[in-house]
C-alpha positions in Angstrom: 71.9 95.8 101.5 71.8 99.5 100.4 75.2 101.2 99.6 75.2 104.7 100.8 77.3 107.0 98.4 78.5 110.6 98.4 79.7 112.3 95.2 82.3 115.0 95.5 83.2 117.0 92.3 83.5 120.7 91.7 81.8 120.5 88.3 78.0 120.5 88.7 77.3 118.6 85.5 79.7 115.8 86.4 78.5 115.6 90.0 74.9 115.5 89.0 75.6 113.0 86.3 77.3 110.5 88.7 74.6 111.0 91.2 71.8 110.4 88.6 73.5 107.3 87.3 73.9 105.8 90.8 70.3 106.6 91.6 69.1 104.2 88.9 70.4 101.2 90.9 68.2 99.7 93.6 71.0 98.9 96.0 72.5 102.5 95.9 71.4 105.5 97.8 73.1 108.9 97.1 73.0 110.5 100.5 74.9 113.7 99.6 77.0 115.6 97.1 79.8 118.1 97.6 81.5 120.8 95.5 84.9 120.7 97.2 86.9 118.6 99.7 85.9 120.5 102.7 82.3 120.1 102.0 82.9 116.4 101.2 84.3 115.9 104.7 81.3 117.7 106.3 78.8 115.7 104.3 80.5 112.4 105.1 80.6 113.1 108.7 76.9 114.0 108.8 75.7 111.1 106.5 78.2 108.2 107.1 78.3 107.0 103.6 79.8 103.6 102.6 81.6 104.9 99.6 82.7 108.4 98.3 83.4 109.2 94.7 86.2 111.9 95.1 87.5 114.2 92.6 91.2 115.2 93.1 91.3 118.7 91.8 88.7 120.8 93.7 88.8 124.3 95.3 89.1 125.0 99.1 90.4 121.5 99.9 91.5 119.0 97.3 90.5 115.4 97.2 93.8 114.1 98.6 93.5 116.2 101.8 89.8 115.3 102.1 90.6 111.6 101.7 93.2 111.9 104.5 90.8 113.7 106.8 88.2 111.0 106.4 90.4 108.2 107.6 89.4 106.5 110.9 87.6 103.4 112.3 84.3 104.1 110.5 85.7 106.0 107.5 84.0 105.5 104.1 85.9 103.8 101.2 87.1 106.4 98.8 87.1 106.0 95.0 89.4 108.7 93.4 88.0 110.2 90.2 90.7 111.3 87.6 91.0 112.3 84.0 94.2 110.3 83.3 95.1 106.8 84.2 98.4 107.8 85.5 97.5 111.2 87.1 100.4 112.4 89.2 98.1 112.7 92.2 96.7 109.2 92.1 99.5 107.7 94.2 99.2 110.4 96.8 95.4 109.8 97.0 96.0 106.0 97.5 98.7 106.7 100.1 96.2 109.1 101.9 93.7 106.2 102.3 91.8 105.8 98.9 90.8 102.3 97.9 91.2 102.8 94.2 90.6 105.0 91.3 88.2 105.5 88.4 88.7 107.3 85.1 86.1 110.1 84.6 85.0 108.6 81.3 84.1 105.3 83.0 81.0 103.5 81.7 77.9 103.3 83.8 78.4 99.5 84.2 82.0 99.9 85.4 81.0 102.7 87.8 78.3 100.4 89.4 80.7 97.5 89.6 83.4 99.7 91.2 81.2 101.0 93.9 80.0 97.5 94.8 83.5 96.0 94.8 84.9 98.8 97.0 81.9 98.7 99.4 82.5 95.0 99.9 86.0 95.7 101.1 88.0 94.7 98.0 90.6 96.6 96.0 89.0 98.3 93.0 91.8 97.7 90.5 92.8 94.5 88.7 96.0 93.3 90.3 98.1 94.1 87.2 96.8 97.6 86.9 97.3 98.1 90.7 100.9 97.0 90.3 101.6 99.3 87.3 100.1 102.3 89.0 101.9 101.9 92.4 105.2 100.8 90.8 105.3 104.0 88.6 104.8 106.3 91.5 106.9 104.3 94.0 109.7 104.6 91.4 109.3 108.4 91.5 109.4 108.4 95.3 112.1 106.0 96.5 111.2 104.1 99.6 112.7 104.8 103.0 115.8 102.8 104.1 114.7 99.3 104.4 115.8 98.4 107.9 113.8 101.3 109.4 110.9 101.2 107.1 110.4 97.4 107.3 110.3 97.5 111.1 106.6 97.8 111.0 106.3 94.6 109.0 107.8 92.7 112.0 104.4 91.8 113.2 103.9 89.5 110.2 104.9 85.8 110.0 107.3 84.8 107.3 104.4 83.3 105.3 102.3 86.5 105.7 105.3 88.5 104.5 105.5 86.2 101.5 101.9 86.8 100.8 102.3 90.6 101.0 105.1 90.5 98.6 103.1 88.5 96.1 100.2 90.8 96.5 102.4 93.8 95.6 103.7 91.9 92.6 100.0 91.9 91.3 98.9 88.3 91.9 95.2 87.6 92.4 93.9 85.1 95.0 93.8 82.2 92.6 97.4 83.0 91.5 98.5 83.4 95.0 96.9 79.9 95.9 98.8 78.3 93.0 102.1 79.9 93.9 101.8 78.9 97.6 100.2 75.5 96.9 97.3 76.3 99.2 93.5 76.9 98.9 91.9 80.2 98.1 90.2 80.3 101.5 93.7 80.0 103.1 94.9 82.8 101.0 91.9 85.0 102.1 92.7 84.2 105.6 96.4 85.3 105.2 95.3 88.5 103.5 92.7 89.3 106.2 95.4 88.8 108.9 97.9 91.0 107.1 95.3 93.8 106.8 94.4 93.4 110.5 98.0 93.3 111.8 99.1 96.3 109.7 96.0 98.4 110.3 95.1 98.5 106.6 91.7 98.6 105.1 92.1 96.7 101.8 94.5 95.2 99.4 95.3 98.4 97.6 96.7 99.9 100.8 98.7 96.8 101.4 100.3 97.2 98.0 101.1 100.8 98.7 102.8 99.8 102.0 104.8 97.0 100.4 106.4 99.5 98.0 106.8 102.3 100.6 108.6 100.0 103.0 110.9 98.7 100.4 109.5 95.1 100.7 109.0 95.2 96.9 111.3 97.3 94.7 109.6 98.7 91.5 111.0 97.6 88.2 112.6 100.5 86.4 113.1 98.9 83.1 
């Protein structure tokens, strides 16, 4: 299956570089590029890509706003491009609906892997990295009062709530299976049901929600 990709970055050399690399892979098709967030939204609505490589700092409209505007039933999955591994805007991008992030000095192999992983519906980041990133910015943005914030989690069963909590703590599927004494297929079923009930698109967004609702409290020390 061909993965349709849009590249959004305000630097022409960077934009062309990513597009050129992706074009070397038989299963990728670069269907458009954009110089700013507004153009990225227009191109995505016209081309319906599977994945967008989205820079954060762009003129006219930044990548965070563009990511938020692209959300919907048939929205592409967004990989945020950033210069620093703890860019202050990365959390906002994830909260806006991005599926993960890439450093701009990523190797070609890692870029290809990331696009394929996200296109398949998985979270981009390794669980431990996801936890570190989300915990850092959740610490800087205290969650809403637990009773009100957690009300949206009431649709989950007690077991699903436990699975969500463990996801946010950074456990992978095999680790979840071991902790819960169930098979990996059962874990995948729980995760799928959690995403469906909460209207979330992937594990990364589930982690964001777990911190934002106060289900998991970031460690500060």
